[in-house]
C-alpha positions in Angstrom: 0.0 0.0 0.0 1.9 3.1 -1.2 1.1 6.5 -2.5 3.7 8.3 -4.7 3.5 12.1 -4.9 5.7 13.6 -7.6 6.3 17.3 -7.2 7.6 18.9 -10.4 9.2 22.1 -9.1 9.3 24.0 -12.4 11.8 21.6 -14.0 13.3 23.0 -17.2 13.9 19.5 -18.7 11.3 16.8 -19.5 10.9 15.7 -15.9 7.3 16.9 -15.8 6.4 14.8 -18.8 8.1 11.8 -17.2 6.0 12.3 -14.1 2.9 12.5 -16.2 3.7 9.2 -17.8 4.2 7.5 -14.5 0.8 8.8 -13.4 -0.8 7.4 -16.5 0.8 3.9 -15.9 0.1 3.6 -12.2 -2.9 5.2 -10.3 -0.8 5.2 -7.1 1.2 8.1 -8.6 0.1 11.7 -8.5 2.0 14.7 -9.9 1.9 18.3 -8.8 3.3 20.8 -11.3 4.3 24.1 -9.8 6.7 27.0 -10.3 10.2 26.6 -8.9 10.3 27.8 -5.3 13.0 25.5 -3.9 13.2 22.1 -2.3 11.6 23.1 1.0 8.5 24.4 -0.6 8.2 21.4 -2.9 8.5 19.0 0.1 6.0 20.9 2.2 3.5 20.7 -0.7 4.1 17.0 -0.9 3.6 16.5 2.8 0.3 18.5 2.7 -1.0 16.3 -0.1 0.1 13.0 1.5 -2.6 10.7 2.9 -0.5 8.0 4.5 1.1 7.6 7.9 4.7 7.7 6.7 6.7 10.1 4.5 9.9 9.3 2.5 11.6 12.0 0.5 13.3 11.0 -2.7 15.1 13.5 -5.0 15.4 13.3 -8.7 19.0 12.1 -8.5 18.3 9.3 -6.0 18.2 5.6 -6.7 16.5 3.4 -4.1 17.3 -0.2 -3.3 14.2 -2.3 -4.3 13.7 -3.3 -0.6 14.6 0.0 1.0 11.1 1.2 1.9 10.0 -2.3 3.0 13.1 -2.5 5.3 12.5 0.9 6.8 8.9 0.1 7.5 9.8 -3.2 9.1 12.4 -1.4 11.3 9.6 0.9 12.6 7.3 -2.0 13.4 9.9 -4.3 15.0 10.7 -1.9 17.8 9.4 1.1 19.7 10.7 3.7 17.2 9.4 7.1 16.1 11.3 7.1 12.8 13.7 5.0 10.8 16.5 6.1 8.6 19.3 4.7 6.4 22.7 5.6 5.1 23.4 6.3 1.4 26.0 5.3 -1.1 27.1 7.9 -3.6 27.1 6.7 -7.2 28.7 8.8 -9.9 29.8 8.3 -13.5 33.5 9.1 -12.9 35.9 6.7 -11.3 37.5 8.9 -8.6 36.9 7.7 -5.0 33.9 9.4 -3.4 34.2 10.2 0.3 31.3 8.9 2.4 30.1 9.6 5.9 29.7 6.5 8.0 27.9 7.4 11.1 26.8 5.1 13.9 23.9 2.8 13.6 23.2 -0.7 12.3 22.2 -2.3 9.0 18.6 -3.5 8.6 
């Protein structure tokens, strides 16, 4: 059970059209087209439009592991937690090493 709210924050490329295509293919997707006002405004609009109990922000340059949301959800329900979070792994086209922050925590 998932709802995907795509906020097109005045993109200058074809992102808005791609969002529209996803909405045509899957009724769980909704798109909001708006003028560019920055990431905070875009996220706030998405939060206001959300109907679910949980929120996950995903940016246009993010790639999610296929089980990421499932694992975060399980982590919330397997303990007495108010939120769950995960680390990230930078992926770039060039071959230079990319520094990463490895904070405390545990894998789920």
